[in-house]
C-alpha positions in Angstrom: -2.8 -44.8 71.0 -1.2 -42.5 73.2 -2.3 -39.3 74.5 1.0 -37.7 74.4 4.9 -37.7 73.4 8.3 -36.6 75.5 9.9 -33.6 73.9 13.0 -31.3 74.0 12.6 -27.7 74.0 14.7 -26.6 71.3 14.0 -22.6 71.6 11.7 -19.6 70.6 10.8 -18.2 67.2 8.4 -16.8 65.1 6.0 -17.4 61.7 3.8 -15.4 59.5 0.7 -16.5 59.3 -1.6 -15.9 55.9 -2.7 -12.6 56.7 0.7 -11.2 57.4 0.8 -11.7 61.0 3.6 -12.4 63.1 3.0 -15.2 65.6 5.5 -15.6 68.6 6.2 -19.8 68.5 8.4 -22.3 70.6 10.1 -25.2 69.0 10.2 -28.6 70.5 11.5 -31.7 69.1 8.9 -33.9 70.0 10.0 -37.6 69.6 10.5 -39.7 68.4 9.6 -42.0 71.3 9.5 -46.0 71.8 6.6 -47.6 73.4 8.4 -49.5 76.8 5.8 -50.5 78.7 2.1 -51.0 78.6 -0.1 -51.1 81.9 -3.3 -52.2 81.9 -5.9 -52.5 84.6 -5.5 -56.2 85.5 -2.2 -56.2 86.0 -1.7 -52.8 87.3 -4.7 -51.5 88.9 -4.8 -48.7 86.1 -3.8 -47.5 82.5 -0.8 -46.4 81.1 1.6 -46.3 78.6 5.1 -45.5 79.0 7.0 -43.9 76.5 11.1 -43.2 76.2 12.3 -40.9 74.3 15.1 -41.9 72.1 18.3 -40.1 72.0 22.0 -40.9 71.7 22.9 -41.9 75.2 26.1 -44.2 76.8 24.6 -47.8 78.6 26.5 -47.1 80.6 24.7 -44.2 82.2 21.8 -46.3 82.8 20.9 -47.5 85.8 21.2 -51.4 86.1 17.2 -51.3 87.2 16.2 -49.2 84.7 18.4 -50.5 81.9 16.8 -54.5 83.1 12.9 -53.0 82.6 14.6 -51.8 79.0 15.7 -55.1 78.0 12.4 -56.7 79.1 10.7 -54.8 76.9 13.6 -55.4 74.2 13.6 -51.6 73.9 17.7 -49.5 73.6 18.9 -46.9 75.5 16.7 -44.1 76.2 17.1 -40.8 78.4 13.6 -40.3 79.5 10.8 -42.2 80.7 7.3 -40.7 81.0 3.6 -42.4 81.1 0.9 -41.2 79.0 -3.1 -42.0 79.3 -4.4 -43.6 76.2 -7.0 -42.3 74.2 -8.7 -45.7 73.2 -7.4 -45.9 69.7 -5.2 -48.5 67.9 -3.5 -50.7 70.7 0.3 -50.2 70.9 3.0 -52.4 71.8 6.2 -52.3 73.4 9.1 -51.7 70.8 7.0 -50.0 68.7 7.7 -46.0 67.5 5.5 -43.0 68.6 6.2 -39.8 66.3 5.0 -36.3 66.1 2.4 -37.1 63.7 0.0 -38.5 66.3 -0.8 -35.0 66.8 -1.7 -34.3 63.3 -5.0 -32.3 63.2 -4.7 -31.3 67.4 -5.5 -27.9 67.8 -4.3 -27.5 71.4 -1.8 -29.0 74.1 -1.4 -28.9 77.3 2.8 -28.8 78.3 4.4 -29.7 81.3 8.2 -28.7 82.1 10.4 -27.5 85.0 10.6 -23.8 85.0 14.0 -21.9 84.9 15.4 -21.7 89.2 16.4 -17.9 89.9 17.9 -19.2 93.0 16.7 -17.4 96.2 14.9 -13.9 95.2 12.8 -11.4 97.7 9.2 -10.4 97.9 9.3 -8.0 95.1 10.5 -10.4 92.8 9.4 -13.5 93.9 5.4 -12.1 94.4 5.2 -8.5 92.9 5.2 -6.6 95.9 5.6 -3.0 95.7 8.2 -2.1 98.3 8.7 0.8 100.3 8.9 4.4 99.4 12.2 5.2 97.8 13.2 8.2 99.2 16.4 8.6 101.0 16.4 7.8 104.7 13.5 5.7 105.0 15.2 2.3 105.9 12.3 0.7 104.5 12.8 -0.3 100.5 12.3 -3.8 99.9 11.5 -5.4 102.5 8.3 -7.7 103.2 6.9 -5.4 106.1 5.0 -6.6 109.2 4.2 -10.8 108.8 2.4 -11.9 112.0 0.9 -10.0 115.1 2.5 -8.9 118.5 -0.2 -10.7 121.0 -2.6 -13.5 120.4 -2.1 -15.6 118.3 1.4 -14.2 117.9 2.5 -16.5 115.2 2.9 -16.2 111.1 0.3 -18.1 109.3 1.3 -20.7 106.9 0.9 -19.7 102.9 2.6 -16.1 103.8 4.0 -14.5 100.5 7.6 -14.4 102.1 11.2 -14.2 100.4 12.2 -18.1 99.2 13.6 -20.2 96.3 11.8 -19.1 92.9 11.3 -21.4 90.2 12.9 -24.2 89.1 9.0 -25.9 89.8 7.2 -28.3 87.8 4.7 -25.9 85.8 1.9 -26.8 83.2 0.9 -24.5 80.1 -2.6 -25.4 79.0 -4.2 -24.6 75.9 -1.2 -23.9 73.4 -2.2 -23.8 69.8 -0.8 -26.1 67.4 0.9 -23.6 64.7 2.5 -26.5 62.7 4.5 -30.1 62.6 7.6 -30.9 60.8 7.3 -34.7 59.8 10.9 -34.4 58.7 12.7 -33.1 61.9 10.4 -34.5 64.6 9.3 -30.7 65.3 5.8 -29.4 66.9 5.7 -25.8 66.5 3.4 -24.1 69.3 2.1 -20.7 70.2 3.6 -19.1 73.0 6.0 -19.5 75.7 6.8 -23.3 76.9 8.8 -23.4 80.5 12.3 -24.5 81.1 15.5 -23.4 79.1 16.3 -24.3 76.1 17.6 -28.1 75.8 14.9 -29.2 78.6 12.6 -31.8 78.9 8.4 -31.2 78.4 5.9 -33.6 77.9 3.7 -32.9 75.8 -0.4 -33.8 75.7 -3.1 -33.1 73.6 -5.8 -30.8 75.0 
Protein backbone atom coordinates (compact mmCIF):
# COMPACT_ATOMS: atom_id res chain seq x y z
CA UNK A 1 0.00 0.00 0.00
CA UNK A 2 1.07 3.60 -0.47
CA UNK A 3 2.44 5.87 2.24
CA UNK A 4 0.52 9.01 1.31
CA UNK A 5 -2.24 10.73 -0.63
CA UNK A 6 -2.95 13.83 -2.71
CA UNK A 7 -5.41 16.26 -1.15
CA UNK A 8 -7.07 19.64 -1.56
CA UNK A 9 -7.10 22.18 1.26
CA UNK A 10 -10.66 23.24 2.09
CA UNK A 11 -9.89 25.64 4.94
CA UNK A 12 -9.69 25.94 8.70
CA UNK A 13 -12.31 25.18 11.32
CA UNK A 14 -12.49 24.17 14.97
CA UNK A 15 -13.59 21.12 16.93
CA UNK A 16 -13.97 20.28 20.63
CA UNK A 17 -12.29 17.30 22.27
CA UNK A 18 -13.82 15.07 24.96
CA UNK A 19 -12.73 17.56 27.66
CA UNK A 20 -14.44 20.49 25.92
CA UNK A 21 -11.15 22.04 24.80
CA UNK A 22 -11.27 23.90 21.47
CA UNK A 23 -8.85 22.62 18.82
CA UNK A 24 -8.07 24.64 15.63
CA UNK A 25 -8.08 22.22 12.69
CA UNK A 26 -7.58 22.21 8.92
CA UNK A 27 -9.97 20.29 6.67
CA UNK A 28 -8.40 18.50 3.70
CA UNK A 29 -10.28 16.63 0.99
CA UNK A 30 -7.87 13.69 0.77
CA UNK A 31 -8.48 11.72 -2.41
CA UNK A 32 -9.95 9.62 -3.74
CA UNK A 33 -6.82 8.86 -5.74
CA UNK A 34 -6.14 6.22 -8.37
CA UNK A 35 -2.91 4.29 -8.95
CA UNK A 36 -1.47 5.36 -12.32
CA UNK A 37 1.91 3.60 -12.25
CA UNK A 38 3.90 1.29 -10.00
CA UNK A 39 7.66 1.81 -10.27
CA UNK A 40 10.02 -1.03 -9.33
CA UNK A 41 13.72 -1.26 -8.59
CA UNK A 42 14.35 -3.65 -11.50
CA UNK A 43 12.69 -1.49 -14.15
CA UNK A 44 12.98 2.08 -12.84
CA UNK A 45 15.89 1.74 -10.37
CA UNK A 46 13.69 2.88 -7.46
CA UNK A 47 10.38 1.99 -5.85
CA UNK A 48 7.38 4.32 -5.92
CA UNK A 49 3.65 4.43 -6.53
CA UNK A 50 2.34 7.20 -8.77
CA UNK A 51 -1.10 8.46 -7.77
CA UNK A 52 -3.54 10.71 -9.60
CA UNK A 53 -6.18 12.84 -7.88
CA UNK A 54 -9.65 12.00 -9.21
CA UNK A 55 -11.42 15.27 -10.01
CA UNK A 56 -13.72 16.60 -12.71
CA UNK A 57 -11.54 17.84 -15.57
CA UNK A 58 -12.10 18.34 -19.28
CA UNK A 59 -9.97 15.76 -21.18
CA UNK A 60 -9.12 18.53 -23.68
CA UNK A 61 -7.15 20.29 -20.95
CA UNK A 62 -4.79 17.31 -20.49
CA UNK A 63 -1.53 17.41 -22.46
CA UNK A 64 -1.03 14.62 -24.99
CA UNK A 65 1.98 12.94 -23.28
CA UNK A 66 0.08 12.78 -19.97
CA UNK A 67 -3.06 11.61 -21.78
CA UNK A 68 -1.14 8.70 -23.35
CA UNK A 69 0.40 7.88 -19.97
CA UNK A 70 -3.06 7.67 -18.37
CA UNK A 71 -4.54 5.63 -21.22
CA UNK A 72 -1.68 3.13 -20.93
CA UNK A 73 -2.62 2.60 -17.28
CA UNK A 74 -6.32 2.40 -18.14
CA UNK A 75 -7.08 5.40 -15.96
CA UNK A 76 -9.49 8.25 -16.69
CA UNK A 77 -8.71 11.96 -16.53
CA UNK A 78 -6.88 13.09 -13.37
CA UNK A 79 -5.81 16.57 -12.36
CA UNK A 80 -2.64 16.05 -10.28
CA UNK A 81 0.06 13.35 -10.39
CA UNK A 82 2.42 12.60 -7.51
CA UNK A 83 4.74 9.75 -6.51
CA UNK A 84 4.68 8.26 -3.00
CA UNK A 85 6.86 5.67 -1.32
CA UNK A 86 5.29 2.23 -0.78
CA UNK A 87 5.09 1.19 2.87
CA UNK A 88 5.65 -2.52 2.29
CA UNK A 89 2.04 -3.58 2.79
CA UNK A 90 -0.31 -5.08 0.19
CA UNK A 91 0.79 -4.67 -3.42
CA UNK A 92 -1.12 -2.17 -5.58
CA UNK A 93 -1.91 -2.22 -9.28
CA UNK A 94 -2.70 0.51 -11.85
CA UNK A 95 -6.36 1.49 -11.71
CA UNK A 96 -6.73 0.67 -8.01
CA UNK A 97 -8.44 3.34 -5.86
CA UNK A 98 -6.82 4.72 -2.71
CA UNK A 99 -8.97 6.64 -0.23
CA UNK A 100 -8.59 8.51 3.05
CA UNK A 101 -9.02 5.19 4.90
CA UNK A 102 -5.24 4.62 4.67
CA UNK A 103 -4.90 7.20 7.49
CA UNK A 104 -7.15 5.23 9.84
CA UNK A 105 -5.20 4.66 13.05
CA UNK A 106 -2.40 7.05 11.97
CA UNK A 107 -1.51 9.59 14.69
CA UNK A 108 0.62 12.12 12.78
CA UNK A 109 1.18 13.19 9.17
CA UNK A 110 3.62 15.37 7.21
CA UNK A 111 1.94 17.76 4.76
CA UNK A 112 3.66 19.50 1.83
CA UNK A 113 2.17 22.43 -0.07
CA UNK A 114 3.02 25.71 -1.77
CA UNK A 115 2.91 28.66 0.63
CA UNK A 116 0.92 31.80 -0.11
CA UNK A 117 2.78 34.22 -2.37
CA UNK A 118 3.18 37.69 -0.82
CA UNK A 119 5.10 39.37 -3.65
CA UNK A 120 8.23 41.51 -3.28
CA UNK A 121 8.69 42.47 0.38
CA UNK A 122 11.20 44.40 2.43
CA UNK A 123 13.45 43.08 5.19
CA UNK A 124 11.08 43.97 8.04
CA UNK A 125 8.19 41.87 6.73
CA UNK A 126 10.29 39.18 5.03
CA UNK A 127 12.91 38.57 7.74
CA UNK A 128 11.53 40.33 10.83
CA UNK A 129 14.13 43.11 11.01
CA UNK A 130 13.51 45.71 13.71
CA UNK A 131 14.13 48.75 11.47
CA UNK A 132 15.57 52.08 12.53
CA UNK A 133 14.24 54.76 14.83
CA UNK A 134 10.74 55.95 14.06
CA UNK A 135 11.53 59.53 15.10
CA UNK A 136 10.94 62.53 12.85
CA UNK A 137 13.88 63.27 10.59
CA UNK A 138 15.85 60.06 11.23
CA UNK A 139 15.59 59.07 7.51
CA UNK A 140 16.16 55.44 8.54
CA UNK A 141 12.88 53.64 9.21
CA UNK A 142 12.47 50.37 7.28
CA UNK A 143 15.77 50.09 5.38
CA UNK A 144 18.10 47.06 5.77
CA UNK A 145 21.16 49.17 6.66
CA UNK A 146 24.77 48.37 5.78
CA UNK A 147 25.17 45.10 3.87
CA UNK A 148 28.86 44.93 2.93
CA UNK A 149 32.36 46.31 3.42
CA UNK A 150 33.94 49.49 2.06
CA UNK A 151 37.40 47.86 1.84
CA UNK A 152 38.50 44.23 1.54
CA UNK A 153 36.78 42.03 0.43
CA UNK A 154 34.45 44.74 -0.98
CA UNK A 155 31.52 42.48 -1.71
CA UNK A 156 28.22 41.26 -0.31
CA UNK A 157 28.40 37.70 1.00
CA UNK A 158 25.91 35.15 -0.44
CA UNK A 159 22.89 34.35 1.74
CA UNK A 160 22.53 37.89 3.09
CA UNK A 161 18.98 38.66 4.25
CA UNK A 162 17.69 41.24 1.77
CA UNK A 163 14.38 42.34 0.24
CA UNK A 164 12.90 39.97 -2.34
CA UNK A 165 10.16 37.50 -3.25
CA UNK A 166 8.30 36.25 -0.19
CA UNK A 167 6.25 33.07 -0.08
CA UNK A 168 5.20 30.95 -3.08
CA UNK A 169 7.64 28.21 -2.02
CA UNK A 170 7.39 24.51 -1.29
CA UNK A 171 6.82 24.11 2.46
CA UNK A 172 6.53 20.92 4.54
CA UNK A 173 4.92 20.96 7.99
CA UNK A 174 5.88 17.84 9.94
CA UNK A 175 4.12 16.02 12.73
CA UNK A 176 0.59 17.39 12.35
CA UNK A 177 -1.79 15.47 14.60
CA UNK A 178 -4.68 13.63 12.91
CA UNK A 179 -7.87 14.58 14.79
CA UNK A 180 -10.18 12.42 12.68
CA UNK A 181 -11.27 11.22 9.24
CA UNK A 182 -14.62 11.35 7.43
CA UNK A 183 -14.81 8.38 5.05
CA UNK A 184 -18.07 9.43 3.40
CA UNK A 185 -16.78 12.88 2.39
CA UNK A 186 -13.08 11.89 2.01
CA UNK A 187 -12.07 14.41 4.66
CA UNK A 188 -8.89 14.39 6.72
CA UNK A 189 -8.99 16.60 9.84
CA UNK A 190 -5.61 17.66 11.19
CA UNK A 191 -4.69 19.88 14.12
CA UNK A 192 -2.99 23.16 13.19
CA UNK A 193 -2.26 25.11 10.01
CA UNK A 194 -1.38 23.68 6.61
CA UNK A 195 0.66 25.61 3.99
CA UNK A 196 -1.15 27.11 1.01
CA UNK A 197 -4.37 28.95 0.30
CA UNK A 198 -7.88 27.49 0.23
CA UNK A 199 -8.35 25.25 -2.79
CA UNK A 200 -4.62 24.53 -3.21
CA UNK A 201 -3.28 20.99 -3.58
CA UNK A 202 -1.28 19.36 -0.80
CA UNK A 203 0.61 16.09 -0.47
CA UNK A 204 0.04 14.09 2.72
CA UNK A 205 2.51 11.49 4.00
CA UNK A 206 2.37 9.31 7.09
CA UNK A 207 4.85 10.71 9.61
